[in-house]
N, C-alpha and C positions, 0 to 999 in steps of 0.2 A: 119507950121501946122503939128501936130503929127498924123499920120495915124495909126490906130490900125488894125492889121491883124485879120481877123475872122478865127478861127480854129474850124473846125467841125471834131471831132474824130469819126471814124467809128469803131464800135465794130464788129469784125470779127465773123461770124456765125461758130459754131462748129458742124459739122454733128454728129448726135447722133442716135443710134439705140435703138428703144423701141418696144417691142412686135413684133419683126421680121420686122419692117419697118424702113428704113433709112430716118430720117428727116433731113432737111437742117440745122436745128439749135436745140440747147438744149431747147430753149424757146418753139418751136413747140412740141417737145417731151414731155415737162412738161405739156403742155395743153392737149395733147393726154392722158396722164396718168390721169389728172384731169377728163376728159370726161369719161374715163373708171370707175373712182371712182364714178361718178354720175350715171353710168349705161346707158349713152347715146350711141347711135349708131352713128359712125362717119366714114367718108371716107377722107383719106388724099389726097390733090391735086386732086379733083374729075374730073375736066374738065377745058377746056380753054374757057374763055369768052372774045372774041375780044382782045386777047393779054395779058390777065390777068388771072392767075390761082388762085382761092381762096385756102387757106391752108386747110380748112375743110368744109365738108358738114355734118351738124348735123341733125340726125333724118329725113333725106331726104328732109329737107325744109329750113334750115337756113345756109347761107354761113358765114364762119368765116375767117377773115384775121388777122394773128398774126404778129405784128411788135413791135420792141422796141419802147418806147415812142417817140424817135426821128427818127423813121424809115419810117414815112408815106409820106414824101415829094416827093420821086421819083415815087411813085405809085398812087398819089392822083387823077390824071386825069382818069386813068383806073378804079380805085375804084369808083369814082364819076359816071361814065357812068353806072356801074353795079348797083349802088344804084337806078337808075331810073327804073330798071326792076326786081330786085331781093331783097329778104330779106337778109340783110347783117349786120354783127356785127363786128366792129373793136376792137381788143383786144391787149393791150400792157402789159407791166410788171411794 
């Protein structure tokens, strides 16, 4: 029997500085730029929620988590717990 190896390539995050803030990835910095374009008020990594830190708090009411399309698997349990108590939007690229 021929067994296929499953290969999951991980895209390394590239820390990126935007508007004086060092983001963990270019993707997060791009979204911050977009929020500025929209005129939204945002806070990067605003607080810890039971071991999970959302990437953004938008207009003091909406939590945003930025992940590459294939990046949700490792954080899904923490994100799910927060969905029960907070307004949350998951954003990919």
